[in-house]
SEVO-679064 format. One record per residue (C-alpha): residue number from 1; residue in three letters; chain; x, y, z negated. Coordinates in steps of 0.2 Angstrom, whole numbers, m for minus. Example, Ala and Ser with C-alpha at 12.3 -4.5 7.8 and 13.67 -1.06 7.14 Angstrom:
BEGIN
(node 1; 'ALA'; 'A'; (62; m22; m39))
(node 2; 'SER'; 'A'; (68; m5; m36))
This chain:
BEGIN
(node 1; 'MET'; 'A'; (57; m89; 10))
(node 2; 'ALA'; 'A'; (38; m93; 8))
(node 3; 'LYS'; 'A'; (28; m104; 19))
(node 4; 'ARG'; 'A'; (11; m99; 23))
(node 5; 'VAL'; 'A'; (m2; m112; 27))
(node 6; 'GLU'; 'A'; (m19; m107; 33))
(node 7; 'ILE'; 'A'; (m34; m119; 34))
(node 8; 'LEU'; 'A'; (m47; m113; 47))
(node 9; 'THR'; 'A'; (m64; m120; 43))
(node 10; 'SER'; 'A'; (m82; m116; 45))
(node 11; 'SER'; 'A'; (m97; m120; 35))
(node 12; 'GLY'; 'A'; (m103; m137; 36))
(node 13; 'CYS'; 'A'; (m86; m144; 42))
(node 14; 'GLN'; 'A'; (m87; m162; 37))
(node 15; 'ARG'; 'A'; (m68; m165; 37))
(node 16; 'PHE'; 'A'; (m63; m149; 26))
(node 17; 'GLU'; 'A'; (m61; m159; 10))
(node 18; 'GLN'; 'A'; (m51; m172; 18))
(node 19; 'THR'; 'A'; (m40; m159; 26))
(node 20; 'ILE'; 'A'; (m37; m150; 9))
(node 21; 'LYS'; 'A'; (m32; m166; 0))
(node 22; 'THR'; 'A'; (m20; m171; 14))
(node 23; 'ILE'; 'A'; (m12; m153; 14))
(node 24; 'GLN'; 'A'; (m10; m154; m5))
(node 25; 'ARG'; 'A'; (m1; m171; m4))
(node 26; 'LEU'; 'A'; (10; m165; 10))
(node 27; 'ILE'; 'A'; (15; m149; m1))
(node 28; 'GLU'; 'A'; (18; m160; m16))
(node 29; 'ASN'; 'A'; (30; m170; m5))
(node 30; 'MET'; 'A'; (39; m154; 1))
(node 31; 'ARG'; 'A'; (41; m146; m17))
(node 32; 'GLY'; 'A'; (59; m149; m18))
(node 33; 'LYS'; 'A'; (63; m143; 0))
(node 34; 'VAL'; 'A'; (52; m127; 1))
(node 35; 'ARG'; 'A'; (52; m115; m14))
(node 36; 'ASP'; 'A'; (35; m106; m11))
(node 37; 'ILE'; 'A'; (20; m111; m2))
(node 38; 'GLU'; 'A'; (5; m101; 0))
(node 39; 'ILE'; 'A'; (m12; m109; 5))
(node 40; 'ARG'; 'A'; (m26; m98; 12))
(node 41; 'VAL'; 'A'; (m43; m105; 18))
(node 42; 'VAL'; 'A'; (m50; m95; 32))
(node 43; 'ASP'; 'A'; (m69; m96; 35))
(node 44; 'LEU'; 'A'; (m71; m93; 54))
(node 45; 'ALA'; 'A'; (m89; m87; 52))
(node 46; 'ALA'; 'A'; (m82; m72; 42))
(node 47; 'ASN'; 'A'; (m66; m71; 52))
(node 48; 'PRO'; 'A'; (m70; m75; 70))
(node 49; 'GLU'; 'A'; (m55; m67; 77))
(node 50; 'ALA'; 'A'; (m44; m81; 69))
(node 51; 'ALA'; 'A'; (m53; m93; 81))
(node 52; 'LEU'; 'A'; (m49; m82; 96))
(node 53; 'ARG'; 'A'; (m31; m79; 90))
(node 54; 'TYR'; 'A'; (m27; m97; 89))
(node 55; 'MET'; 'A'; (m39; m102; 103))
(node 56; 'ILE'; 'A'; (m48; m116; 93))
(node 57; 'MET'; 'A'; (m65; m122; 96))
(node 58; 'THR'; 'A'; (m67; m135; 82))
(node 59; 'THR'; 'A'; (m63; m136; 64))
(node 60; 'PRO'; 'A'; (m53; m139; 53))
(node 61; 'ALA'; 'A'; (m37; m132; 60))
(node 62; 'VAL'; 'A'; (m21; m129; 51))
(node 63; 'VAL'; 'A'; (m9; m115; 55))
(node 64; 'ILE'; 'A'; (8; m114; 47))
(node 65; 'ASP'; 'A'; (18; m98; 47))
(node 66; 'GLY'; 'A'; (7; m91; 61))
(node 67; 'LYS'; 'A'; (8; m106; 73))
(node 68; 'LEU'; 'A'; (m6; m118; 76))
(node 69; 'ALA'; 'A'; (0; m135; 69))
(node 70; 'PHE'; 'A'; (m15; m146; 69))
(node 71; 'VAL'; 'A'; (m33; m147; 75))
(node 72; 'GLY'; 'A'; (m43; m159; 65))
(node 73; 'VAL'; 'A'; (m36; m168; 49))
(node 74; 'PRO'; 'A'; (m17; m168; 49))
(node 75; 'LYS'; 'A'; (m8; m185; 48))
(node 76; 'GLU'; 'A'; (4; m187; 33))
(node 77; 'GLU'; 'A'; (18; m194; 44))
């Protein structure tokens, strides 16, 4: 079963690049455990309903399989 990772961001988000790099490292560590991982970047300016759906007021935020997992840059622990 595929995992779906959404990174919610907005223009000018200063922590976006760090978040992408952290997510990529975490995915590389999971490659043997999860067969298929889909990453999607969601711009909240173009999709404001996503901010309402997950009730976030700040970016970046990370949603995994439809559930809010992190607000801010995720930790690699």
